[in-house]
C-alpha positions as CSV (number, residue, x, y, z in Angstrom):
1,X,-7.5,9.8,20.4
2,X,-3.9,9.6,19.1
3,X,-2.1,6.5,18.1
4,X,-0.3,6.3,21.4
5,X,-3.6,5.0,22.8
6,X,-3.3,1.8,20.8
7,X,-0.8,-1.0,20.8
8,X,1.4,-1.8,17.7
9,X,-0.8,-4.7,16.5
10,X,-4.0,-2.6,16.6
11,X,-2.3,0.1,14.6
12,X,-0.9,-2.5,12.2
13,X,-4.5,-3.8,11.6
14,X,-5.8,-0.3,11.1
15,X,-3.2,0.6,8.6
16,X,-2.9,-2.6,6.6
17,X,-6.1,-4.6,7.1
18,X,-8.7,-1.9,6.7
19,X,-8.0,-1.5,3.0
20,X,-8.6,-4.9,1.3
21,X,-6.2,-4.1,-1.6
22,X,-3.4,-3.2,0.7
23,X,-4.0,-6.5,2.6
24,X,-4.0,-8.6,-0.6
25,X,-0.7,-6.9,-1.6
26,X,0.9,-7.8,1.7
27,X,1.7,-4.3,2.8
28,X,3.0,-4.4,6.4
29,X,3.8,-1.9,9.1
30,X,7.4,-2.3,10.2
31,X,7.9,0.7,12.5
32,X,5.4,3.1,14.1
33,X,5.9,6.0,16.5
34,X,4.7,9.6,16.7
35,X,5.8,11.3,13.5
36,X,7.6,8.2,12.0
37,X,6.3,5.2,10.0
38,X,8.1,2.5,8.0
39,X,6.2,0.1,5.8
40,X,7.1,-2.6,3.3
41,X,5.6,-4.6,0.5
42,X,6.8,-8.0,-0.6
43,X,7.9,-8.7,-4.1
44,X,6.4,-12.2,-4.6
45,X,2.7,-11.5,-4.7
46,X,3.2,-8.2,-6.6
47,X,5.3,-9.3,-9.6
48,X,4.4,-8.1,-13.0
49,X,4.8,-9.9,-16.4
50,X,8.6,-9.3,-16.4
51,X,9.3,-10.5,-12.8
52,X,9.7,-7.0,-11.2
53,X,7.3,-5.3,-8.9
54,X,4.1,-4.1,-10.4
55,X,4.0,-0.3,-10.7
56,X,0.5,-0.1,-9.0
57,X,1.9,-2.0,-6.0
58,X,4.7,0.5,-5.6
59,X,2.2,3.3,-5.9
60,X,0.0,1.8,-3.2
61,X,3.0,1.4,-0.9
62,X,3.7,5.1,-1.4
63,X,0.1,6.2,-0.7
64,X,-0.7,4.1,2.4
65,X,1.8,5.7,4.8
66,X,0.0,9.0,4.5
67,X,-2.8,7.6,6.7
68,X,-0.4,5.8,9.0
69,X,1.7,8.8,9.7
70,X,-1.5,10.7,10.3
71,X,-2.7,8.2,12.9
72,X,0.7,8.5,14.6
73,X,0.3,12.2,15.3
74,X,-3.3,13.4,15.2
75,X,-6.5,13.0,17.2
76,X,-8.6,10.7,15.0
77,X,-11.7,11.7,16.9
78,X,-11.2,15.3,15.6
79,X,-9.5,14.8,12.3
80,X,-9.2,12.4,9.3
81,X,-6.8,12.3,6.4
82,X,-7.5,12.2,2.7
83,X,-5.1,12.1,-0.2
84,X,-5.6,15.0,-2.7
85,X,-2.8,14.2,-5.2
86,X,0.0,11.8,-5.7
87,X,2.9,11.7,-8.2
88,X,5.4,8.9,-8.6
89,X,8.6,8.7,-10.6
90,X,9.9,5.2,-11.2
91,X,13.7,5.1,-11.2
92,X,14.7,1.5,-11.3
93,X,13.0,-1.9,-11.5
94,X,12.1,-3.2,-8.0
95,X,13.4,-6.8,-7.7
96,X,13.2,-7.3,-3.9
97,X,10.7,-6.4,-1.1
98,X,10.4,-2.6,-1.0
99,X,10.4,-0.2,2.0
100,X,9.2,3.3,2.6
101,X,9.7,5.6,5.6
102,X,7.8,8.8,6.3
103,X,8.6,11.4,9.0
104,X,6.8,14.4,10.2
105,X,8.3,17.0,12.6
106,X,6.6,18.2,15.8
107,X,6.5,21.7,14.2
108,X,4.6,20.3,11.2
109,X,2.2,18.3,13.4
110,X,1.5,21.5,15.4
111,X,0.9,23.6,12.2
112,X,-1.5,21.0,10.7
113,X,-3.4,20.6,13.9
114,X,-3.8,24.4,14.3
115,X,-4.9,25.0,10.7
116,X,-7.3,22.1,10.7
117,X,-8.8,23.3,14.0
118,X,-9.2,26.8,12.8
119,X,-10.1,26.3,9.1
120,X,-11.6,22.8,9.0
121,X,-8.7,21.5,6.9
122,X,-4.9,21.7,6.4
123,X,-2.8,20.6,3.5
124,X,0.5,18.8,4.0
125,X,3.0,17.3,1.6
126,X,4.9,14.0,2.1
127,X,7.9,13.2,-0.1
128,X,8.9,9.6,0.0
129,X,11.6,7.3,-1.3
130,X,10.8,3.7,-2.0
131,X,13.9,1.6,-1.4
132,X,14.8,-2.0,-2.1
133,X,16.4,-4.4,0.4
134,X,19.8,-3.0,-0.5
135,X,18.8,0.7,0.1
136,X,18.6,1.5,-3.6
137,X,15.9,4.0,-4.4
138,X,13.5,2.5,-7.0
139,X,10.9,5.3,-6.9
140,X,10.2,8.8,-5.5
141,X,6.8,10.2,-4.7
142,X,5.2,13.4,-3.6
143,X,1.8,13.2,-2.0
144,X,-0.5,16.1,-1.2
145,X,-2.8,15.2,1.7
146,X,-5.4,17.0,3.7
147,X,-6.2,16.8,7.4
148,X,-9.9,17.4,7.7
149,X,-11.9,18.2,10.8
150,X,-14.9,16.0,11.5
151,X,-18.1,18.0,11.1
């Protein structure tokens, strides 16, 4: 069943409430459609000792959309996502709420679906920019994920 079978609020709960740490951090789903996800994390509950956003909160915001984008495009009764590797480069202090957008083309969705069907898994890379409320990039990430077939 693909995400299109669910309403936005159900998807929101699945992506932000099913992981207690993400819920405590206040991560929220802002936009969701096939091949596109936008999420945010608020500054206030995630401040560090110098008043900027805690690095671990930024990392979490970067990792969570991998599952959300997966739910937007793949049949969850056949496949599930896992993160295999994640790198992050912090560029500027985050002093506002932070946003991240992830996109996946139809060609990439088709490639991943075919590989996971044939081989039991498929690797995909998501590169993301974490931006503040003014559009300033505060961190960049590269995540290596796998689509795995249910056995």
